N, C-alpha and C positions, 0 to 999 in steps of 0.2 A: 927703275932699280930700287929707289927708296921705298916704293910701294911694296915690292917683293920682299925686301928685308923686314919691313914692318909686319907683314903678314906672317913671316917665319917666326918673329919674336912672339907674336900673339899665340901662334900655334904651340910654341914651346912652353909659354906660360900656362896655357890651358892644360897641357900634359902634366906639368909640375903640380898644379893645383889638384888634378885628379889623383895623382900618386900620393900627395900629402893627405888627401881625404881618406884614402884607403889604408893608412898606416896607424896601428895602435888603437887601444880602447875598444869599446863596443861598436858594432856597426852603426852607421848613421840612422837616426830615427826616421821611421816612416809612419804616416798617419793611418790608423786602423779605425774605421767606424764601427761602433757597437749598436746593437738594437735594444731599445728600451722595452721593458715588460711592465705594463701598468697593472697594479695590484690594489685590492681593497685594504690599504694600510701600508705602513713603512716596513720593508723587509729588514730583518735583524739577523736571522740565522739561516743557513743552508745545510741540508742533510740529504744524502742519497738514500732513497728507499726503493731498492731494486732499480728498475729503469726509470723511476719517477723521482721527482724532487719535492722534498718537504721544505716549506718556507715558513719560518716563524716570523710573525708580523706584530707590529705595535700600532694600535688604532686609537688616536686621541678622540675623546668625546663620545665613544661608543659604550653601550651597556657593559660589554665585556672587552676590555682593552687588549689583552693578548689575543692573537689569532694564529691559526695554523692552517696552511693551504697545502694541497697536493697538486702538483703540476705534472701531467702525464706526458709521454713522449710526443703526443700530437700538439702540445701546448695548451690543452684544456686545463682549467684550474677549478678545483672543487674545495669547499671549506670543510675542514675536519671539526666536528663538534667538540667543544670544551665544556667540562662541568667543573665549576669552581666550588671550593669548600670554605674559603675565608675571604674577608674583605680585601686583603692584600693580594690574594690570588686573582681577583678581578682586575687588579691594576698592574700585574706583573709585566716586566719587560724580560724577554727570554735571554738567558745567559748561554745555555747550551741545550741541544737536543740530539739524542742518539737513537739508533735503532739496530736491531739484529736482523732486520728484514721482515719481522712480524711485530714484535714488541717495540713500543716507543716510550722512552723515558726522557723527561725534560726538567730543567730547573729555571726559575726566573725570580726576579725580585723587584721591589719598589721601596723607596725610602719613606719612612714615616715615624711616628711616635715623637716623644719629647726631644730625643737626641738626633733624630734624622738618620738613624741607622737603617740599613737595608733589611727588609722583612722578606725572608726567602720562602718560596713555595716549590714543592716537588710534585711532578705529574707522572702518571703511568697510564698505559693503554695501548691501543693499536691505531692503525689508520682509520678505523671506524669511529674513534673517539678517544679523547684523553680526559682523565679524571684527576683533579687535584687531591693529593693524599694529605689530609690535615696532620700536622706534626705538633708536638709540644713546643712551647716557646724556646725551651733550652736546647732543642735539637740542633738548630742552626743559629740561634740567637742567644742573647744574654751577654753577660759581662765579658766572657772570654771569646766572643765570636769574632771571626775574621770574614773575609769574602769567600764566596764559592767560585771556583774556577772552571769546573767542567763536570760533565756527566758522561758515563760510558756504559755500554752493555758488553761485558766480556763473556766468553763461553761459560764461565763458572758463576758469574754474578754481575748484576748491575753495581755501579759504584758512583759516588759523588766525591769530588776532590775539591778541597779548599784550604782554609787556614783556621787554626784554633790556638788560643793563647797557651804558651808553655808556662808552667808554674814558676820557672826560674829565669828564663830569658827569651824574649821575643815571642814569635809565633811558630808553632810546628806546621808542617804541611800535614793536613788532616784528611782522612778518608772515612766515608760513611758507607755501610752496607745495609741492605734491607733485611728486616725480620718481619715477615708479613707486610703490613702497611707502614710499619715504623722503620725509620732510618737510624742506625746505631753507629756512633762515632767509635772508631777502632783505636786501640792503644798505640802510641807512637814511641814510648820509652824504649831506648836501646835500638831503635831503627834508624835508617838513613833519613827519615822524615823529621827527626827530632831536632829542635833548635837548642843551641848551647850558647854560652857566653862567647865562645870563639867562632861559632858558625851560625849565622842567621840566614835561613832560607826564605825565598820569596817566590812562590809559584805564580806564573802568569797564564799559562795555557796547559791543557791536558787533553789527551785523546786515547782511544783504544789502540793498542798495538799488538797484533797477533792475539794470543790468549791472555794478554796482560794490559798494562796501563803505562803510558809515558807522560811525564810532566816536565815542562821546561820553564825556566825563569832565570833567577840569579841568586847568588849567595854572597853575603858580606862576611869576609873572614880575613883577619890580620890586616885590616884597613884597605882591603882590595875588593872590588866588585867584580865577580866572575860569572859569565854565562854558565848555567848549570842545567843538567838533566837528571831526573830521577826515574827509575824504571822498576816496575813490578813485572817479572816475566810471566807469572800466572795469576790471574785474578788481581787481588790487591795484596799479594804476599811476596816476601823475598825482596824488598826494596833495596836498590843500590843507587849510589850517587856518583855522577861523572861530571867534573868540570870540563867545559868545552874549550878547545884550543882557540885562543883569541888574540893574544899579543897586545892586550890593553883592556881597560875596564869596559864592561858591557853587559848585555842581557839577551837571552833567548826569549822572544815575545810571542811566537806562534809556531805551530808545528802541524805537519800533515804526514800521515803514515799510510803505507800500503803493506801488503803481505811480505814484501821483500826488503823494506827499510823505511826510513823516515827522512824528511827534510825539515829543518827548523830555520826560521828567519828571526833576526834580531838586530842588535846594534853593537858595534865595537868602536870606541873612540868617536862616538857621535855619528857614525856612518853605517849604512846598511851592511849587514853580514849574514851569511847563510852557512849552514852546516848540514852534512849528510851522515846519517847513521846506517852503517852496513855491518850486520852481525852485531858485535859489541863495540864497534869502533866508530867514533865521531871524527870526521875530517871537514875542514872548512872548504866551501866551494871557492874556486879561484877568482880573485879580483872582480867582485861585483861592481857595477857602476856606482859612482860616489854620490849616493842619495843621502842627504842628511836625515837622521832619525834621532829624535830627542827622547828624553826619559818620560815625557808625557804623551808621546805619539802612540798610535795604534798601527800594527802591521797585520794585514790579513795573512792567513796561512798560505804557504806556497802550494802550487798545484803541479802535478806531474801528468803531462799529456803529450801525445804525439812524439814520445821519445825524448822529451825535454822537461826541464824545470822552469816554471814561470812564476815570477813574483810580481804582483801588482803593488804599486806604491805611488804616493803623491810626491811629485818633485816640483816644489813651488806651487804654481797654479795649474799644473798639468798632471793628469793621471797617466801613468806609464805602465806598460807590460814589459818586464825585463825577462828575456828568454835566454836560458843557458842550454846550448847544444854542444856536447863534448866539453871543450874548454873555451868556447866562444860565446860571448854575450851579445844579444841584439836588443836594442831599446826601441820599443814602439810607443809613440805618443797616441793616445786613444782619443777618438772623436765622440763626444757624447757625455761620458762620465765626468763628474766634477767632485770636489770634496776629497774625502779620504776613503780609500778602499778598506772595508771592514770585514768582508766575508767573501770567499771564493770557493768554487767547486767545479771540478771537471767530471762530466757525466756523459760517457760515450764520446761522440765527436763534438759535443757542445761544452763550452766553458761559461760558467755563470759568475757574475761579479756584482756585489753590493757596494756601491760607492755613492756618498752624498745622500744616503737614504733612498736610493733607487736601485732596482734590479736591472742588470744589463746582460746580454748574451752575445757570444760570438762563436764562430767555428774555430776549432783548434788550428786548422790549416791557415786561417787568416793571420795567425801570430807567428808564422814561420819566419 
């Protein structure tokens, strides 16, 4: 009799534990192994080029430090020739690379000189080869220079987005457009990109969105730090500014766009936050897992694949894939990647991740 009662108690306890495990929060983590891709250099950027992948790399100790690789759907990797024009171009670390399917435009930089400022380089070409376009020192450098954030090819023009000193307060969000081989900084006075004593903008990421450009970051205004987006609907014209719904101080730190909308990732109150842009409206994605994100951290852009949003992030000493399907989050702990995810891309059924200076792949179905 005592044996029977004890068995019933154990069975009831097991049922209660199982029920408790299934209530609330994201689904229980499951381990997902990723496949490492060995490359001649450290991967830095990922860009879709049709059904191929462009991989911007950094190679210490080589005659030409930046590298650009093309990985075709079979997994074969070929080197894209680079022609440098300046000493700093030979040392550049890629910041961003974009393509319209034929043309490829890139920006990179390396610190140097007496003050250790970044010396920027801009590149143009195709998958047959990229050429550095020598610029005057004052184009991206000099006393008023800020950082460069992104490069994009819109249907009407390529553009570079970054920062430049405002004559009265802080830094404007700046954009440069090409005239021949020269890149010309555009006026910001009276636009949503202008900095004032009351509103100081800080761009963190930029991308092409439809026929225009989307920039995300944060703005300091009235003593409050607010995640913010800036949008040019056509080319680099008609800029508007939109504070993102947050409920606390924070910043948008990365963004990914498709033809139908965008998803941005960032932080609010020191925790991971994500937002979706549909039409002209930003809405927060519901209740992401409580991943700490500090103001010095880096967040890879979200990806949309297999009908879901996936955000790769470091959680302590683990790399996780956080998947949102409908209103339900699932947290997968990844086997293989270490460090901090810095770049992601979904290309067909394959998802690519750069984490800890290594390229990894997995199939989208493995992250369901």
